[in-house]
C-alpha positions in Angstrom: -5.7 23.1 -14.2 -7.5 20.1 -12.8 -8.6 19.0 -16.3 -5.1 19.3 -17.8 -3.6 17.4 -14.9 -6.2 15.1 -13.3 -3.8 13.8 -10.6 -1.3 16.5 -9.7 0.4 14.5 -7.0 0.8 11.5 -9.3 2.2 13.8 -12.0 4.8 15.2 -9.6 5.9 11.7 -8.5 6.2 10.4 -12.1 8.2 13.5 -13.0 10.6 13.1 -10.0 11.0 9.4 -10.3 11.7 9.6 -14.1 14.4 12.2 -13.5 15.9 10.3 -10.6 15.9 6.9 -12.4 17.5 8.4 -15.5 20.1 10.3 -13.5 20.3 12.8 -16.3 19.8 16.6 -16.5 19.4 17.1 -20.3 16.6 19.1 -21.6 15.2 16.1 -23.5 14.9 14.1 -20.3 13.0 16.9 -18.6 10.7 17.2 -21.6 10.1 13.5 -21.7 9.5 13.4 -17.9 7.0 16.3 -18.3 5.2 14.5 -21.1 5.0 11.3 -19.1 3.9 13.2 -15.9 1.0 14.8 -17.7 0.2 12.0 -20.2 0.1 9.0 -17.9 -2.5 10.4 -15.5 -4.6 11.6 -18.4 -4.5 8.2 -20.1 -5.3 6.3 -16.9 -7.9 8.7 -15.3 -10.9 6.5 -16.3 -9.4 3.6 -14.2 -9.1 5.7 -11.1 -12.0 5.7 -8.7 -13.8 9.0 -8.2 -13.5 10.0 -4.5 -15.7 12.9 -3.6 -14.6 13.1 0.0 -11.2 14.4 1.1 -8.8 12.2 3.1 -7.8 13.2 6.6 -4.2 14.2 6.4 -3.0 13.7 10.0 -4.2 10.0 10.2 -2.7 9.4 6.7 0.7 10.7 7.9 0.4 8.6 11.1 -0.4 5.5 9.0 2.5 6.2 6.7 4.9 6.3 9.7 3.4 3.1 11.1 3.8 1.3 7.7 7.4 2.5 7.3 8.3 1.4 10.8 6.6 -2.0 10.3 8.4 -2.5 7.1 11.8 -1.9 8.8 11.0 -4.1 11.8 9.5 -6.9 9.6 12.6 -6.8 7.3 14.8 -7.5 10.4 12.5 -10.3 11.6 12.4 -11.9 8.1 16.2 -11.7 7.8 16.6 -13.4 11.2 14.1 -16.1 10.2 15.8 -16.7 6.8 19.3 -16.8 8.2 18.3 -18.8 11.3 17.4 -22.4 11.7 14.6 -23.6 9.3 12.6 -25.3 12.0 11.5 -22.0 13.5 9.5 -20.9 10.5 5.7 -21.5 10.8 4.0 -20.3 7.6 0.2 -20.0 7.7 -2.8 -18.8 5.6 -5.0 -16.4 7.6 -8.4 -15.0 6.8 -8.9 -11.5 8.2 -12.6 -10.3 8.3 -12.9 -6.7 7.2 -15.1 -4.1 8.9 -15.4 -2.0 5.7 -16.8 -2.7 2.3 -15.0 -0.1 0.2 -13.1 -1.8 -2.7 -10.6 1.0 -2.9 -9.8 1.0 0.8 -9.7 -2.8 0.8 -7.2 -2.7 -2.0 -5.1 -0.2 -0.1 -5.1 -2.5 2.9 -4.1 -5.5 0.8 -1.3 -3.4 -0.7 0.0 -2.4 2.7 0.0 -6.0 3.9 1.9 -7.1 0.8 4.4 -4.3 1.3 5.3 -5.6 4.7 8.0 -8.3 4.5 6.8 -11.7 5.6 3.2 -11.2 4.6 1.4 -11.2 1.2 -2.2 -10.6 0.4 -3.7 -13.4 -1.7 -7.3 -12.2 -2.3 -10.1 -10.1 -1.0 -13.3 -12.2 -0.9 -15.9 -9.5 -1.6 -18.8 -11.8 -1.0 -17.7 -12.2 2.7 -15.3 -9.2 2.9 -12.4 -11.3 4.0 -8.8 -10.5 3.3 -6.8 -13.7 2.7 -3.1 -13.4 3.7 -0.1 -15.7 3.7 2.3 -15.0 6.5 5.8 -16.4 6.7 5.8 -16.9 10.5 2.7 -17.1 12.6 2.8 -18.0 16.3 -0.7 -16.7 17.0 -3.2 -16.1 14.2 -5.5 -14.0 16.4 -2.6 -11.7 17.2 -1.9 -11.3 13.5 -5.5 -10.5 12.7 -5.7 -8.0 15.6 -2.5 -6.4 14.5 -3.6 -5.9 10.9 -7.0 -4.6 11.9 -5.7 -2.2 14.5 -2.5 -1.0 12.8 -3.8 -0.7 9.2 -7.6 -1.2 8.8 -8.7 1.2 11.6 -6.5 4.1 10.4 -7.6 3.5 6.8 -11.3 3.6 7.9 -10.5 6.9 9.7 -8.6 8.4 6.7 -11.4 7.6 4.2 -14.4 7.9 6.6 -15.8 4.5 5.9 
């Protein structure tokens, strides 16, 4: 079964998203969704990193909750900034030193930072293991660095044991 469907969770997500986006219940849409759900993971499996260890589920669920909460709160903060007076916005570029050197986990961290409104990851400097971030409003760069490291990097290190 693992050979036929290399990423079962991805296949389920592709199938469900295809059906939801097409908003159709015809047999043809289900067959196409099934073909895509099996075909895309098979065609892209060589691009996926092989991870021999298992992730820790409880910390992953906790991190998911933190990220969703932070996205909601940051959305409200960004809306207030955008709709408020322009003089209050203090954009900044910030370099965040990373404690781990796993490219996959670093990419996940950069993705989480970019998902949160008001911040976007620019680059991961792998020679120094520094995540470069642009933030829409920064009062204290050290507080931003501490927040990203404790809220996102630490749980990722725990989840992937790195």
